[in-house]
C-alpha positions as CSV (number, residue, x, y, z in Angstrom):
1,M,11.2,106.5,-45.7
2,L,14.1,104.6,-44.1
3,F,17.6,105.2,-45.2
4,L,20.5,102.9,-44.4
5,I,23.9,104.5,-44.2
6,E,27.0,102.3,-44.1
7,C,29.9,103.7,-42.1
8,R,33.3,102.1,-42.1
9,L,36.1,103.0,-39.7
10,W,39.6,102.8,-41.3
11,V,42.4,101.8,-39.0
12,P,45.9,102.1,-40.2
13,P,47.8,98.8,-40.3
14,L,50.2,98.2,-37.5
15,D,53.7,96.9,-38.1
16,K,55.5,94.5,-35.8
17,E,57.2,97.2,-33.8
18,D,53.9,99.0,-33.2
19,V,52.2,95.8,-31.9
20,R,55.0,95.0,-29.4
21,V,55.9,98.1,-27.5
22,P,57.1,96.9,-24.1
23,A,56.5,99.0,-21.0
24,K,59.5,101.0,-20.0
25,N,58.6,102.0,-16.4
26,F,57.0,99.4,-14.2
27,L,57.3,97.3,-11.0
28,F,58.0,93.6,-11.1
29,T,58.1,91.1,-8.3
30,S,59.7,87.7,-7.8
31,E,59.9,85.4,-4.8
32,S,62.2,82.7,-3.6
33,V,62.2,80.0,-0.9
34,S,65.1,78.5,1.0
35,E,66.4,75.0,1.1
36,G,64.4,74.5,4.3
37,H,61.0,75.4,2.8
38,P,58.9,72.2,2.9
39,D,58.7,71.9,-0.9
40,K,62.4,72.5,-1.2
41,V,63.1,69.8,1.4
42,C,61.3,67.5,-1.0
43,D,63.1,68.7,-4.0
44,R,66.4,68.1,-2.2
45,I,65.5,64.6,-1.2
46,S,64.3,63.7,-4.7
47,D,67.4,65.1,-6.4
48,S,69.6,63.3,-3.8
49,I,68.0,60.0,-4.9
50,V,68.7,60.9,-8.6
51,D,72.3,61.5,-7.6
52,L,72.4,58.2,-5.7
53,Y,71.4,56.3,-8.8
54,L,73.6,58.2,-11.3
55,S,76.6,57.8,-9.0
56,Q,76.3,54.0,-9.4
57,D,75.0,53.9,-13.0
58,P,75.1,57.0,-15.1
59,Y,72.3,55.6,-17.3
60,S,69.8,54.9,-14.4
61,R,66.3,56.0,-14.8
62,V,64.7,57.9,-11.9
63,A,61.4,59.7,-11.4
64,C,61.2,60.3,-7.6
65,E,58.5,62.3,-5.8
66,T,58.7,63.2,-2.1
67,L,56.1,64.2,0.4
68,T,57.1,65.6,3.8
69,T,55.0,66.4,6.8
70,T,55.4,66.3,10.6
71,N,58.2,63.8,11.2
72,R,57.4,61.8,8.1
73,I,59.0,61.4,4.7
74,V,57.3,59.5,1.9
75,L,59.1,58.7,-1.4
76,A,57.2,57.3,-4.4
77,G,58.0,56.9,-8.1
78,E,59.7,54.8,-10.8
79,V,63.3,53.8,-11.1
80,R,65.6,51.5,-13.1
81,G,69.1,51.0,-11.8
82,P,71.5,48.8,-9.8
83,E,70.1,46.3,-7.4
84,S,72.8,47.4,-4.9
85,I,70.6,50.5,-4.3
86,T,68.3,49.1,-1.6
87,K,65.5,50.7,0.4
88,A,67.8,51.1,3.3
89,L,70.3,53.0,1.2
90,I,67.5,55.2,-0.2
91,E,66.3,55.9,3.4
92,E,69.8,56.8,4.5
93,T,70.2,59.2,1.5
94,A,66.9,60.9,2.4
95,R,68.0,61.4,6.0
96,A,71.4,62.7,5.0
97,A,69.7,65.3,2.8
98,V,67.5,66.5,5.7
99,K,70.5,66.6,8.0
100,E,72.5,68.8,5.6
101,I,69.7,71.2,5.4
102,G,69.7,71.5,9.2
103,Y,66.5,70.0,10.5
104,E,66.9,68.8,14.1
105,Q,63.6,70.0,15.5
106,D,61.0,68.1,17.5
107,G,58.5,68.2,14.7
108,F,61.0,67.3,11.9
109,H,64.3,65.7,12.7
110,W,66.6,63.9,10.2
111,K,67.1,61.1,12.6
112,N,63.7,60.6,14.1
113,A,61.4,61.1,11.1
114,A,59.7,58.0,9.7
115,V,60.8,57.3,6.1
116,D,58.5,55.3,3.7
117,V,59.9,54.2,0.4
118,Y,57.5,53.3,-2.4
119,L,59.8,53.4,-5.5
120,H,59.2,50.6,-8.0
121,A,60.4,49.6,-11.5
122,Q,59.9,52.0,-14.4
123,S,57.0,51.2,-16.7
124,S,58.1,49.0,-19.6
125,D,55.7,51.0,-21.9
126,I,57.7,54.2,-21.1
127,A,61.0,52.4,-21.3
128,Q,60.5,51.1,-24.8
129,G,59.8,54.6,-26.0
130,V,62.8,56.1,-24.4
131,D,65.4,53.4,-25.0
132,A,67.4,53.3,-28.2
133,A,66.9,50.1,-30.2
134,G,68.1,49.1,-33.7
135,N,67.8,52.2,-35.9
136,K,65.7,54.0,-33.3
137,D,67.5,56.7,-31.3
138,E,66.7,57.4,-27.7
139,G,63.3,59.1,-27.5
140,A,62.0,61.8,-25.2
141,G,60.8,60.6,-21.8
142,D,57.6,62.5,-22.2
143,Q,55.7,65.0,-24.3
144,G,55.9,68.7,-23.4
145,I,57.1,72.2,-23.9
146,M,60.2,73.7,-22.3
147,F,61.4,77.3,-22.1
148,G,64.8,78.9,-21.6
149,Y,65.4,82.6,-21.0
150,A,68.2,85.1,-20.5
151,V,68.3,88.9,-20.1
152,N,71.2,91.3,-19.6
153,E,69.9,92.7,-16.3
154,T,72.6,91.0,-14.2
155,D,76.1,89.6,-14.6
156,V,74.7,86.1,-14.8
157,L,72.1,87.1,-17.4
158,M,69.1,86.5,-15.1
159,P,66.1,88.7,-14.3
160,A,67.1,90.9,-11.4
161,P,64.0,90.3,-9.1
162,I,64.5,86.5,-8.8
163,Y,68.3,86.9,-8.7
164,Y,68.2,89.1,-5.6
165,S,65.4,87.1,-4.0
166,H,67.6,84.0,-4.3
167,N,70.7,85.8,-3.0
168,I,69.0,87.2,0.1
169,L,68.0,83.7,1.2
170,K,71.4,82.2,0.2
171,A,73.1,84.8,2.4
172,L,70.9,84.0,5.3
173,A,71.5,80.2,4.8
174,D,75.2,80.7,4.6
175,A,75.2,82.7,7.9
176,R,73.1,80.0,9.5
177,H,75.3,77.1,8.4
178,S,78.5,78.9,9.4
179,G,77.2,79.6,12.9
180,R,77.3,83.4,12.5
181,E,73.5,83.5,13.1
182,K,72.6,80.8,15.5
183,G,69.1,81.9,16.0
184,L,67.8,81.3,12.5
185,G,66.0,78.2,11.3
186,P,66.1,76.5,7.9
187,D,62.7,77.6,6.6
188,S,62.5,81.1,4.9
189,K,60.9,83.0,2.0
190,S,61.8,86.2,0.2
191,Q,60.0,88.5,-2.2
192,V,61.6,91.4,-4.0
193,T,59.8,94.1,-6.0
194,L,62.0,96.2,-8.2
195,A,61.3,99.5,-10.0
196,Y,62.2,99.5,-13.7
197,E,63.0,102.8,-15.5
198,N,63.6,102.8,-19.2
199,G,63.4,99.0,-19.1
200,K,66.2,98.6,-16.5
201,P,66.0,97.8,-12.8
202,V,67.0,100.7,-10.6
203,R,65.9,100.1,-7.0
204,A,63.8,98.0,-4.7
205,T,60.4,99.4,-3.8
206,S,59.5,96.6,-1.3
207,I,61.1,93.6,0.2
208,V,59.4,90.8,2.2
209,V,61.4,88.2,4.1
210,S,59.9,85.6,6.4
211,T,62.5,83.4,8.2
212,Q,62.1,80.7,10.8
213,H,63.9,81.6,14.1
214,N,64.4,80.5,17.7
215,A,61.7,81.4,20.2
216,D,64.1,83.6,22.2
217,L,64.6,86.0,19.3
218,S,62.3,89.0,19.2
219,T,60.7,90.4,16.1
220,D,63.1,93.4,16.2
221,D,66.1,91.0,16.6
222,V,65.1,89.1,13.5
223,R,64.4,92.3,11.5
224,E,67.9,93.6,12.2
225,I,69.5,90.3,11.3
226,V,67.6,90.2,8.0
227,R,68.3,93.8,7.3
228,K,72.1,93.2,7.5
229,Y,72.0,90.5,4.8
230,V,69.6,92.3,2.6
231,M,71.8,95.4,2.6
232,E,74.8,93.2,1.8
233,T,73.0,91.6,-1.1
234,L,71.4,94.5,-2.9
235,P,73.4,97.1,-4.9
236,E,74.2,100.3,-3.1
237,G,71.3,102.6,-2.9
238,W,68.7,100.0,-3.9
239,M,67.2,99.4,-0.4
240,C,63.5,99.9,-0.2
241,P,61.8,102.5,2.1
242,E,61.6,101.4,5.7
243,D,57.8,101.2,5.6
244,E,58.0,98.8,2.7
245,F,60.5,96.4,4.4
246,Y,58.5,93.5,5.8
247,V,60.1,90.9,8.0
248,N,58.0,88.1,9.5
249,P,54.8,90.1,9.0
250,T,52.8,87.5,11.1
251,G,54.9,88.5,14.1
252,K,56.8,85.3,14.7
253,F,57.9,82.2,12.8
254,V,59.1,79.5,15.2
255,I,57.2,76.5,13.8
256,G,58.4,75.9,10.3
257,G,59.5,73.4,7.7
258,P,57.4,70.3,7.1
259,D,56.1,70.5,10.7
260,G,54.4,73.8,9.9
261,D,53.3,72.9,6.3
262,A,53.4,69.8,4.2
263,G,55.9,69.7,1.3
264,L,55.9,68.1,-2.2
265,T,58.4,67.8,-4.9
266,G,58.0,70.1,-7.9
267,R,55.7,72.8,-6.4
268,K,58.1,75.7,-6.9
269,I,58.7,75.7,-10.6
270,I,58.6,79.5,-11.0
271,V,61.1,79.9,-8.1
272,D,63.3,77.3,-9.9
273,T,63.4,79.2,-13.1
274,Y,62.9,82.9,-13.8
275,G,60.6,84.2,-11.1
276,G,57.7,84.7,-13.6
277,A,59.7,87.0,-16.0
278,A,59.5,84.3,-18.7
279,P,57.1,81.5,-19.6
280,H,57.3,78.1,-18.0
281,G,56.3,74.8,-19.7
282,G,54.7,73.4,-16.6
283,G,57.0,70.4,-15.9
284,A,59.1,70.3,-12.7
285,F,62.8,69.5,-12.7
286,S,63.7,67.9,-9.4
287,G,63.6,64.1,-9.0
288,K,64.0,63.4,-12.7
289,D,67.0,61.8,-14.5
290,P,68.2,63.7,-17.6
291,T,66.3,61.5,-20.1
292,K,63.3,63.5,-18.9
293,V,63.1,66.5,-21.2
294,D,61.2,68.4,-18.6
295,R,64.6,68.8,-17.1
296,S,67.2,68.4,-19.7
297,A,65.5,70.4,-22.5
298,A,64.8,73.2,-20.1
299,Y,68.5,73.3,-19.3
300,A,69.4,73.2,-23.0
301,S,67.0,76.1,-23.7
302,R,68.5,78.2,-21.0
303,Y,72.0,77.3,-22.3
304,L,71.1,78.5,-25.8
305,A,69.3,81.6,-24.6
306,K,72.2,82.6,-22.3
307,N,74.7,82.2,-25.1
308,V,72.6,84.3,-27.5
309,V,72.6,87.2,-25.0
310,A,76.2,86.7,-24.0
311,A,77.1,86.9,-27.7
312,G,75.4,90.3,-28.0
313,L,72.8,89.1,-30.5
314,A,70.0,90.4,-28.2
315,E,69.3,92.0,-24.8
316,R,66.6,89.4,-24.0
317,C,66.0,85.9,-25.4
318,C,63.3,83.3,-24.9
319,I,63.5,79.9,-26.5
320,Q,60.8,77.3,-26.6
321,V,61.3,73.6,-27.6
322,S,58.7,70.9,-27.7
323,Y,58.8,67.0,-27.8
324,A,56.7,63.9,-28.2
325,I,57.2,60.9,-25.9
326,G,59.4,58.3,-27.6
327,V,60.5,60.7,-30.4
328,S,64.1,61.9,-30.6
329,K,63.8,65.1,-32.6
330,P,62.3,68.2,-31.1
331,L,59.0,69.0,-32.8
332,S,59.6,72.8,-32.8
333,L,62.1,75.5,-31.8
334,Y,60.8,79.0,-31.3
335,V,62.9,82.1,-30.6
336,D,61.6,85.5,-29.3
337,L,64.1,88.4,-28.9
338,Y,61.4,90.8,-27.7
339,G,62.4,93.4,-30.3
340,T,66.0,93.6,-28.9
341,G,67.6,91.4,-31.5
342,Q,70.5,92.3,-33.7
343,V,69.7,89.3,-36.0
344,S,66.7,87.6,-37.6
345,E,64.8,85.4,-35.2
346,D,64.1,82.9,-38.0
347,K,67.8,82.6,-39.0
348,L,68.8,82.4,-35.3
349,A,66.4,79.4,-34.8
350,K,68.2,77.6,-37.7
351,V,71.6,78.4,-36.3
352,L,70.7,77.2,-32.9
353,R,69.7,73.8,-34.3
354,D,73.1,73.7,-36.0
355,V,75.2,74.5,-33.0
356,M,73.5,72.0,-30.7
357,D,71.8,68.6,-31.2
358,L,68.5,69.0,-29.4
359,S,67.6,65.4,-29.3
360,P,67.5,63.9,-25.8
361,R,70.7,62.1,-26.3
362,G,72.3,65.1,-27.9
363,I,71.4,67.3,-24.9
364,R,72.7,64.8,-22.4
365,E,76.0,64.3,-24.2
366,H,76.6,68.0,-25.0
367,L,75.9,69.2,-21.4
368,Q,77.2,65.9,-19.8
369,L,74.1,65.5,-17.7
370,N,74.6,61.8,-16.7
371,K,76.4,62.7,-13.5
372,P,75.4,63.1,-9.9
373,I,75.1,66.9,-10.1
374,Y,71.5,67.5,-9.2
375,A,71.1,67.9,-5.4
376,R,72.9,71.2,-5.6
377,T,70.2,72.5,-8.0
378,S,67.3,72.0,-5.6
379,A,67.5,75.4,-3.9
380,Y,68.2,79.0,-5.0
381,G,67.4,78.3,-8.6
382,H,68.5,76.0,-11.4
383,F,69.8,79.0,-13.4
384,G,72.1,81.9,-12.9
385,R,74.6,79.7,-11.1
386,T,78.3,79.2,-11.7
387,A,79.3,76.2,-13.7
388,D,81.2,73.7,-11.5
389,A,84.4,71.9,-12.4
390,D,82.7,68.5,-12.0
391,G,80.0,69.3,-14.6
392,G,77.4,70.9,-12.3
393,F,75.4,73.7,-13.9
394,S,77.1,73.0,-17.3
395,W,74.1,74.7,-18.9
396,E,75.4,78.0,-17.5
397,K,78.5,78.0,-19.7
398,T,78.8,80.5,-22.5
399,D,81.0,78.4,-24.8
400,L,78.8,78.8,-27.8
401,V,79.4,82.5,-28.1
402,D,82.1,82.3,-30.7
403,S,80.1,79.9,-32.9
404,L,77.0,82.1,-32.7
405,K,79.0,85.2,-33.6
406,S,80.6,83.5,-36.5
407,A,77.3,82.4,-37.9
408,F,76.2,86.0,-38.2
409,S,79.6,87.6,-39.2
């Protein structure tokens, strides 16, 4: 005789806090690349073209992509702006960007590289969706999702691994530009791994720096140069063990930049944002005027997230917004405080919509984005920077703190 016995396993229900218990002790790594990295050369050129157009007409439309390789620069994309901006002026602007970075090498020289310009008029189909007309407000330049993030790990409310990765390379670049380190080249990369204890960064466990250099510098010479600037950048006591400090692991790095590896605009989107510590919507920033929500809405999301953390409403904040091409209103706004919030996420989402108009026009006007302020964003991160007097990095201001506090008082 066959008996069937039914067994049921009872599992107690989990509440929200049980489901989301973040790790307290872990290692996290982020990387950065310098202004002379091939992809960053392209970002710099593309953003210099955006600035060129906005300097002559603040309502110009630009979507400029750049390719670089051995002694060649190729620009392609769509523009709408003054006829006074000629191909010759665009070429001159591209060369000036490369010169400012510091490329005067046989394989890539600002003066000798061939420059091909294939920019053409913006699609009328796209333009009719973006332009305001009659009762229709300005629409988003494309569909997509954008994220903003802030965390109280550093004074600028950025994740610590990307913050220090950027600053190591910035210190090396400043030393090169000033002439203090004449043997360094423009192309470099960094990678910083930090140990977190009780959810806070406490020290580096490994550091990787690869930097282009003159042929007459030995590996040991380069190592000691890099060590000096790493030590100056990291907090005291944070230096990694000597056997975890990697400088030019291949042995030498003389051939670099676009001569060593081709570059393209928009290939370093994680470097541009939060070093992998937060989600990314997928759209690049560089080469795009502020009607493109890939750029402007990502800036707005960072602005809101930073103000939330600066106001003490949470230790960490991630914000997502979404858009449809040609539609002015955001389709959604999502807030995640990672269990660190002092307020309701649902209520905070409503408050954020009240303190800032998140339509494309509203973002541009609130952050004053129709200015030639973009070339400076192309290296060392779009976030965690100091707001400039001329409007650059306006999304780094914390001028919403009082409004946010008042909404929850």
